[in-house]
VOBAVEX-305812 format. One record per residue (C-alpha): residue in three letters; y, z, x. Coordinates in steps of 0.05 Angstrom, whole numbers, plus 5000, padded with zeros to 4 digits. Layout:
<sites>
SITE   code     py     pz     px
SITE    ALA      Y      Z      X
...
</sites>
This chain:
<sites>
SITE   code     py     pz     px
SITE    MET   5577   7537   1255
SITE    CYS   5520   7581   1279
SITE    VAL   5495   7646   1251
SITE    MET   5484   7701   1303
SITE    LEU   5423   7743   1291
SITE    PRO   5414   7811   1322
SITE    PRO   5390   7807   1393
SITE    THR   5318   7810   1406
SITE    LYS   5283   7848   1460
SITE    GLY   5262   7805   1519
SITE    THR   5196   7810   1555
SITE    ALA   5189   7843   1621
SITE    THR   5135   7860   1669
SITE    MET   5107   7931   1675
SITE    GLY   5145   7975   1723
SITE    SER   5211   7938   1715
SITE    ASP   5272   7984   1709
SITE    LYS   5303   7935   1660
SITE    ALA   5241   7930   1615
SITE    MET   5274   7953   1552
SITE    ASP   5345   7933   1569
SITE    ASP   5332   7858   1573
SITE    ARG   5361   7824   1511
SITE    GLN   5367   7752   1488
SITE    ASP   5417   7726   1439
SITE    VAL   5389   7676   1390
SITE    THR   5433   7629   1348
SITE    TYR   5411   7581   1294
SITE    SER   5451   7523   1267
SITE    ILE   5459   7515   1193
SITE    GLU   5436   7449   1168
SITE    LYS   5488   7397   1145
SITE    PHE   5478   7391   1070
SITE    SER   5483   7323   1039
SITE    VAL   5551   7305   1008
SITE    GLN   5515   7291   0942
SITE    ASP   5486   7362   0942
SITE    LEU   5553   7394   0957
SITE    VAL   5589   7353   0904
SITE    THR   5535   7370   0854
SITE    LEU   5542   7445   0871
SITE    ARG   5616   7441   0860
SITE    SER   5609   7402   0795
SITE    GLU   5560   7453   0770
SITE    LEU   5605   7509   0785
SITE    LEU   5665   7475   0752
SITE    THR   5628   7455   0689
SITE    SER   5585   7514   0676
SITE    GLY   5638   7561   0649
SITE    VAL   5605   7622   0681
SITE    ASP   5635   7686   0707
SITE    SER   5640   7702   0781
SITE    PHE   5573   7737   0783
SITE    GLN   5537   7680   0752
SITE    ALA   5575   7632   0798
SITE    ALA   5551   7673   0856
SITE    GLU   5481   7666   0831
SITE    ILE   5488   7591   0830
SITE    VAL   5511   7591   0903
SITE    THR   5454   7640   0923
SITE    ASN   5402   7594   0889
SITE    PHE   5432   7534   0926
SITE    LEU   5424   7568   0993
SITE    THR   5358   7601   0976
SITE    GLY   5327   7533   0956
SITE    ARG   5345   7508   1027
SITE    GLY   5317   7568   1064
SITE    TYR   5382   7610   1071
SITE    GLY   5405   7675   1041
SITE    CYS   5473   7709   1032
SITE    SER   5501   7772   1001
SITE    SER   5525   7770   0930
SITE    HIS   5594   7789   0951
SITE    GLU   5600   7731   1000
SITE    ALA   5571   7685   0947
SITE    ARG   5624   7705   0897
SITE    ALA   5678   7691   0948
SITE    VAL   5649   7622   0965
SITE    ALA   5641   7606   0892
SITE    SER   5714   7618   0877
SITE    ASN   5735   7580   0940
SITE    ILE   5692   7519   0921
SITE    GLU   5727   7516   0852
SITE    VAL   5796   7506   0884
SITE    PRO   5826   7439   0866
SITE    GLY   5821   7387   0922
SITE    MET   5760   7420   0956
SITE    THR   5724   7368   0997
SITE    ALA   5651   7365   1017
SITE    GLU   5669   7385   1088
SITE    HIS   5706   7446   1064
SITE    ILE   5647   7465   1018
SITE    GLN   5601   7457   1079
SITE    GLU   5646   7503   1121
SITE    GLN   5646   7554   1064
SITE    LEU   5570   7554   1059
SITE    GLU   5562   7558   1135
SITE    SER   5606   7620   1137
SITE    VAL   5557   7658   1093
SITE    ALA   5490   7628   1101
SITE    ARG   5438   7670   1136
SITE    VAL   5371   7643   1162
SITE    MET   5313   7673   1124
</sites>
C-alpha cells in the first residue's frame, strides 16, 4: 500500500508556458513492520483495558515511533479493528498501511 502525498510543483525553465502547471505525483511505500511488532501491538491493545481514545494513542505512538503519523479518528478505527478476534499480522499491517502518513 502506498500513501499519496499532495502533488509538488515541478521545475521548469524560465519563459515556459507550463512553468507553474507542471506537477509531479510522489508516492511512498509504508514499511513492512515485523510480525513480532504487530503481535506486540495487538497484545498491548487487548490486555491494556483502555478506552477507544487511549487505544488510539497506543496506535498513534506505534506509528510515530516508526516515522509515521495518523489522525486520532483513524487510529481509533484501526485500534478497534486490530482487537477483532482472529486478526492476523497481515491484516494488522493492512490496517496500519491504510492510515499511516509519512512524516
